[in-house]
C-alpha positions as CSV (number, residue, x, y, z in Angstrom):
1,M,-105.3,69.8,64.2
2,L,-104.6,71.5,67.5
3,V,-104.3,68.2,69.4
4,E,-101.9,66.7,67.0
5,Q,-99.7,69.9,67.3
6,F,-99.9,69.5,71.1
7,T,-99.0,65.9,71.0
8,Q,-96.0,66.4,68.8
9,I,-94.7,69.2,71.0
10,F,-95.2,67.3,74.1
11,R,-93.5,64.2,72.8
12,D,-90.6,66.2,71.5
13,E,-90.1,67.8,74.9
14,H,-90.1,64.5,76.6
15,R,-87.5,63.1,74.1
16,Q,-85.2,66.0,74.9
17,V,-85.6,65.5,78.6
18,R,-85.1,61.8,78.2
19,D,-81.8,62.3,76.1
20,T,-80.5,64.9,78.4
21,L,-81.1,62.7,81.4
22,L,-79.4,59.7,79.8
23,D,-76.5,61.9,78.8
24,L,-76.2,63.1,82.3
25,L,-76.1,59.7,83.7
26,E,-73.2,58.9,81.3
27,A,-71.4,62.2,82.3
28,F,-71.7,61.3,86.0
29,L,-70.3,57.7,85.2
30,A,-67.4,59.4,83.3
31,R,-67.0,61.9,86.1
32,D,-67.0,64.7,83.5
33,R,-67.7,67.6,85.7
34,R,-67.8,70.1,82.9
35,R,-70.4,68.0,81.0
36,I,-72.4,67.3,84.2
37,T,-72.7,71.0,84.8
38,A,-73.8,71.8,81.2
39,L,-76.3,68.9,81.2
40,L,-77.8,70.0,84.5
41,N,-78.3,73.5,83.1
42,Q,-79.8,72.0,80.0
43,T,-82.2,69.9,82.0
44,A,-83.2,72.8,84.2
45,A,-83.8,74.9,81.1
46,L,-86.0,72.3,79.5
47,T,-88.0,71.2,82.4
48,G,-88.7,74.6,84.0
49,P,-91.2,75.9,81.4
50,H,-92.4,72.3,80.8
51,F,-93.3,71.5,84.5
52,R,-94.8,74.9,84.8
53,Y,-97.3,74.7,82.1
54,E,-98.1,71.1,83.1
55,E,-98.9,72.4,86.6
56,E,-100.6,75.6,85.7
57,S,-102.7,74.4,82.8
58,M,-102.5,70.8,81.8
59,Y,-102.9,69.1,85.2
60,P,-105.9,71.1,86.2
61,A,-107.6,70.5,82.8
62,L,-107.0,66.7,83.2
63,T,-108.6,66.6,86.7
64,V,-112.0,66.1,85.0
65,I,-110.5,62.8,83.5
66,F,-108.3,61.5,86.2
67,G,-109.7,63.0,89.4
68,D,-108.0,64.8,92.2
69,E,-106.1,61.8,93.6
70,Y,-104.0,61.1,90.4
71,I,-103.4,64.7,89.7
72,A,-102.1,65.0,93.3
73,K,-99.7,62.2,92.5
74,L,-98.5,64.1,89.4
75,F,-97.8,67.2,91.5
76,S,-96.0,65.0,94.1
77,D,-93.9,63.5,91.3
78,H,-92.8,67.0,90.4
79,D,-92.1,67.7,94.1
80,R,-89.7,64.8,94.0
81,A,-88.1,65.5,90.6
82,I,-87.3,69.1,91.9
83,G,-85.7,67.6,95.0
84,V,-83.8,65.2,92.9
85,A,-82.6,68.1,90.7
86,K,-81.4,70.1,93.7
87,R,-79.5,67.1,95.0
88,L,-77.8,66.5,91.7
89,V,-76.7,70.0,91.7
90,E,-75.3,69.5,95.1
91,L,-73.5,66.4,94.0
92,A,-72.1,68.2,90.9
93,G,-70.8,71.0,92.9
94,Q,-68.6,68.9,95.2
95,E,-64.9,69.3,94.7
96,T,-64.5,65.6,93.8
97,L,-67.0,62.9,92.9
98,T,-66.6,59.8,95.0
99,N,-67.9,56.4,93.9
100,Q,-70.8,56.8,96.4
101,D,-71.7,60.2,94.8
102,V,-71.7,58.7,91.3
103,T,-73.8,55.9,92.5
104,E,-76.2,58.2,94.1
105,A,-76.5,60.4,91.0
106,V,-77.1,57.4,88.8
107,R,-79.8,56.2,91.1
108,L,-81.5,59.6,91.3
109,I,-81.4,60.0,87.5
110,R,-83.0,56.6,87.1
111,L,-85.7,57.7,89.5
112,L,-86.6,60.5,87.2
113,L,-86.7,58.6,84.0
114,P,-90.1,56.7,84.6
115,H,-91.8,60.1,85.1
116,V,-90.6,61.2,81.7
117,S,-92.0,58.2,80.0
118,D,-95.2,57.9,82.1
119,C,-95.9,61.7,81.7
120,D,-95.5,61.4,77.8
121,G,-98.6,59.1,77.9
122,L,-100.8,61.9,79.2
123,S,-101.0,63.3,75.6
124,I,-103.5,60.6,74.8
125,M,-105.8,62.1,77.5
126,V,-105.3,65.6,76.4
127,E,-106.8,64.3,73.1
128,R,-110.1,64.0,74.8
129,L,-110.1,67.6,76.1
130,P,-112.1,70.3,74.4
131,E,-110.0,72.2,71.7
132,A,-110.3,75.4,73.8
133,Q,-108.5,73.7,76.7
134,V,-105.8,72.3,74.5
135,Q,-105.4,75.9,73.2
136,Q,-105.1,77.1,76.8
137,I,-102.4,74.6,77.5
138,L,-100.5,75.7,74.5
139,N,-101.0,79.4,75.4
140,T,-99.7,78.7,78.9
141,R,-96.8,76.7,77.3
142,D,-95.9,79.8,75.2
143,F,-96.1,82.1,78.3
144,T,-93.8,79.7,80.4
145,G,-91.4,79.5,77.5
146,Q,-91.3,83.3,77.2
147,A,-90.9,83.6,81.0
148,G,-87.7,81.4,80.7
149,L,-87.4,80.4,84.2
150,N,-85.4,77.1,84.6
151,L,-86.7,74.5,86.9
152,L,-84.9,75.5,90.1
153,A,-85.6,79.3,89.6
154,W,-89.3,78.6,89.0
155,A,-89.5,76.2,91.9
156,D,-87.8,78.7,94.2
157,Q,-89.4,81.9,92.9
158,V,-92.9,81.0,91.7
159,R,-93.9,77.7,92.6
160,S,-95.7,77.5,96.0
161,R,-95.2,73.7,96.6
162,P,-92.0,72.6,98.4
163,A,-89.6,70.1,96.8
164,I,-89.2,66.7,98.3
165,M,-85.6,65.9,98.9
166,P,-84.7,62.3,98.0
167,N,-83.3,59.8,100.4
168,R,-79.6,59.5,100.2
169,A,-78.1,56.2,99.1
């Protein structure tokens, strides 16, 4: 069934992001700059197409269930996540990582993790959408995957909403 296919894909994507973020947290704690850079690139590659199809197809489809207010919150969560990603890139690009930098990076990564788990639960609401809408979400997912823009490229080149930069620790 189409909904089961969507749910499996969606859950697998969230697991990949979860694992990459947890690995990134460990890399910051170890001050492993090479691994930090690789994991930031991996996270951006995973989340760019994912965030894009959520925003362009899934969130609008779920408005009928959640209403405008909650959907606005989901978009705002992405605004913050993009800001966090930009800040993590800044931290990773410094010549040396201080204790304060590592503490900030860990705090920021931990701010992202609840969105990953909360967002995964949206799949049970997608189950209630007509099959044609689920197919459209999957079609948009295919398109965004083929476009291949990572999170920051998509946010800077395509997305019209601004990122929200996090408060510094």
